[in-house]
C-alpha positions in Angstrom: 0.0 0.0 0.0 2.7 2.4 -0.9 0.1 4.8 -2.5 -1.9 4.9 0.8 -1.3 6.7 4.1 -2.7 5.7 7.5 -5.0 7.5 9.9 -5.1 5.6 13.3 -8.0 6.8 15.5 -6.9 5.6 19.0 -9.6 5.4 21.7 -8.0 5.7 25.1 -9.8 3.4 27.6 -11.3 0.2 26.1 -9.7 -2.9 24.6 -10.8 -4.8 21.5 -12.2 -7.6 23.6 -14.2 -5.2 25.9 -15.8 -2.7 23.5 -19.2 -3.8 22.1 -19.1 -4.4 18.4 -22.2 -2.2 17.8 -20.5 0.7 19.6 -17.3 0.2 17.6 -19.4 0.4 14.5 -20.8 3.8 15.6 -17.3 5.2 16.0 -16.2 3.8 12.7 -19.2 5.4 10.9 -18.6 8.8 12.4 -14.9 8.6 11.7 -15.6 7.9 8.0 -17.9 11.0 7.9 -15.2 13.1 9.6 -12.6 12.1 7.1 -14.8 12.7 4.1 -13.5 11.5 0.6 -15.7 8.3 0.9 -14.4 6.7 -2.2 -10.7 7.2 -1.2 -10.9 6.1 2.5 -10.8 2.4 3.4 -10.8 0.4 6.6 -7.5 -1.5 7.3 -7.5 -3.0 10.8 -8.1 -2.7 14.5 -4.9 -2.9 16.5 -5.0 -5.4 19.4 -3.1 -3.4 22.1 -5.9 -0.7 22.2 -8.9 0.1 20.2 -7.1 1.8 17.3 -9.3 2.1 14.2 -6.8 2.2 11.3 -8.0 3.7 8.1 -6.0 4.2 4.9 -6.6 7.0 2.4 -5.3 7.6 -1.1 -2.1 9.7 -0.8 -3.4 12.5 -3.0 -6.4 12.9 -0.8 -4.4 13.6 2.4 -4.1 17.3 1.5 -7.9 17.4 1.7 -8.6 15.1 4.6 -6.0 16.4 7.2 -7.0 20.1 6.9 -10.7 19.0 7.1 -10.1 17.2 10.4 -7.9 20.0 11.8 -10.5 22.6 10.9 -13.2 20.6 12.7 -11.1 20.3 15.8 -9.9 23.9 16.0 -12.7 26.0 14.6 -15.8 23.8 14.1 -16.6 25.9 11.0 -17.0 23.2 8.4 -20.6 22.1 8.8 -20.0 18.8 7.0 -17.1 17.8 9.3 -18.3 19.5 12.5 -21.2 17.1 12.9 -19.2 13.9 13.0 -16.5 15.7 15.1 -19.1 16.5 17.8 -20.7 13.1 17.5 -17.4 11.3 18.1 -16.8 13.4 21.2 -20.4 12.7 22.4 -19.7 9.0 22.2 -16.4 9.4 24.1 -18.1 11.5 26.8 -20.9 8.9 27.2 -18.3 6.1 27.5 -15.9 8.1 29.7 -13.0 7.9 27.2 -10.8 10.2 25.1 -9.1 9.6 21.8 -6.3 10.9 19.6 -5.6 10.8 15.8 -2.1 11.4 14.5 -2.1 13.0 11.0 0.3 11.6 8.4 3.0 13.7 7.0 4.2 15.8 10.0 3.2 14.0 13.1 0.5 16.4 14.3 -1.8 14.8 16.8 -5.5 15.7 16.9 -7.0 15.3 20.4 -10.6 14.2 21.0 -11.3 15.3 24.6 -14.8 13.9 24.8 -16.8 15.8 27.5 -14.9 19.1 26.9 -16.5 19.4 23.4 -20.0 18.1 24.3 -20.6 20.5 27.2 -21.5 23.9 25.9 -18.8 26.5 26.7 -20.3 29.5 28.5 -17.0 31.4 29.2 -13.5 31.4 27.8 -10.6 33.2 29.4 -6.9 33.6 28.6 -4.4 33.8 31.4 -0.9 32.9 32.4 -0.8 29.2 33.2 1.7 26.6 34.4 1.4 22.9 34.2 3.8 20.2 35.2 4.3 16.5 34.4 6.6 13.9 32.8 7.7 14.8 29.3 6.7 11.9 27.0 6.3 13.4 23.5 7.6 16.2 21.3 6.4 16.2 17.7 5.3 18.3 14.7 6.7 20.6 12.1 6.8 24.4 11.8 7.4 27.1 14.3 5.1 25.6 17.0 5.4 21.9 17.9 3.2 19.7 20.1 4.3 18.7 23.6 2.9 15.6 25.4 3.0 15.6 29.2 1.9 12.7 31.4 0.1 14.5 34.3 -0.9 12.0 37.0 -1.6 9.3 34.4 -3.5 11.7 32.1 -1.7 12.1 28.8 -2.4 15.6 27.4 -1.2 16.9 24.1 -3.0 20.3 24.2 0.4 22.0 24.8 2.6 23.7 22.1 6.0 25.4 22.3 8.2 27.2 19.9 10.5 24.9 18.0 13.6 26.8 19.1 12.7 25.9 22.8 11.7 22.4 21.9 15.3 21.4 21.0 16.4 22.3 24.5 13.3 20.8 26.1 14.0 17.5 24.4 17.0 17.1 26.7 14.5 16.6 29.5 12.7 13.7 27.8 11.0 11.3 30.3 11.8 13.8 33.1 9.4 16.0 35.0 9.1 19.6 33.8 7.0 22.7 34.3 5.7 24.5 31.3 4.4 28.1 31.5 2.8 30.4 29.0 -0.6 31.7 27.8 -3.4 29.3 28.6 -6.9 29.2 27.2 -9.5 28.1 29.7 -13.1 27.1 29.0 -15.9 26.9 31.5 -18.8 24.6 30.5 -22.5 24.6 31.6 -21.6 22.3 34.5 -19.3 24.9 36.0 -16.1 23.0 35.3 -13.0 24.7 33.9 -10.9 22.9 31.2 -7.5 23.9 29.8 -8.2 24.0 26.1 -4.7 24.7 25.1 -1.4 26.2 26.4 1.1 28.0 24.3 4.2 27.6 26.4 6.9 30.2 26.3 9.1 28.9 29.1 10.0 25.7 30.9 12.0 24.4 33.8 13.1 20.9 34.8 11.8 19.7 38.1 13.8 17.8 40.7 12.6 14.2 40.9 13.4 13.9 44.6 11.6 11.2 46.6 9.2 12.4 49.3 11.2 10.9 52.1 14.3 12.7 51.0 12.4 16.0 50.8 11.0 15.5 54.4 14.5 14.8 55.7 15.7 18.1 54.1 12.9 19.9 55.9 14.0 18.4 59.2 17.5 19.7 58.6 16.2 23.2 57.7 13.6 23.7 60.4 14.8 24.4 64.0 13.8 22.1 66.8 10.2 22.6 67.8 9.2 24.6 64.7 6.8 21.8 63.6 4.8 22.0 66.8 4.6 25.8 66.5 3.3 25.6 62.9 0.6 23.1 64.0 -0.5 25.3 66.9 -0.7 28.4 64.6 -2.9 26.5 62.1 -5.2 25.3 64.9 -5.5 28.9 66.2 -6.5 30.1 62.7 -9.1 27.4 62.4 -10.7 28.2 65.8 -10.6 32.0 65.2 
């Protein structure tokens, strides 16, 4: 299949032997609608390590399919593509899952956050934001590249950073880092806030010191009896 390129829609949560076939068929139907080009897109396989629906498309159609998916994810302006985009996220929200779809030629990953897109946004704010986690992915082309952080077991790829910083950041691969920059936050009708994206402009490596070692350092820094004084002060504030 040298004349075909792959789109692998990976659903994070289920396994091939746990997802009902009827539900899998719903996902596949909406994915086909999202990609468009019905005569040029074909089903290839479902990978066994996770529910990854792998589709292949004619190479010459990629220049139409990838921008269509990107536009649906970022702007929701294309009526033909926005409907299956929202439907896929509705399925994910109902099932409690998320998904991701790497685009061929460049490595850009489109995130399907599920509940974030199905709950109506009632407020959006931009403010300085910092997040921290284990650096597990840097990918993409152009001036801005995607950064993947493992934050308490939740893999998020809604972070980008300038390519010039990414080369230095890559030296911290599989280490804990803090990324800071302009964050876009969205509040839904349930009153919950979600970080929609973060354009990082700075980062710093974090010291992976075990908790016991940190506590021992505190013992060395604090004078004798300081701990009891802190506890008494907190109790006085509570009773005030």
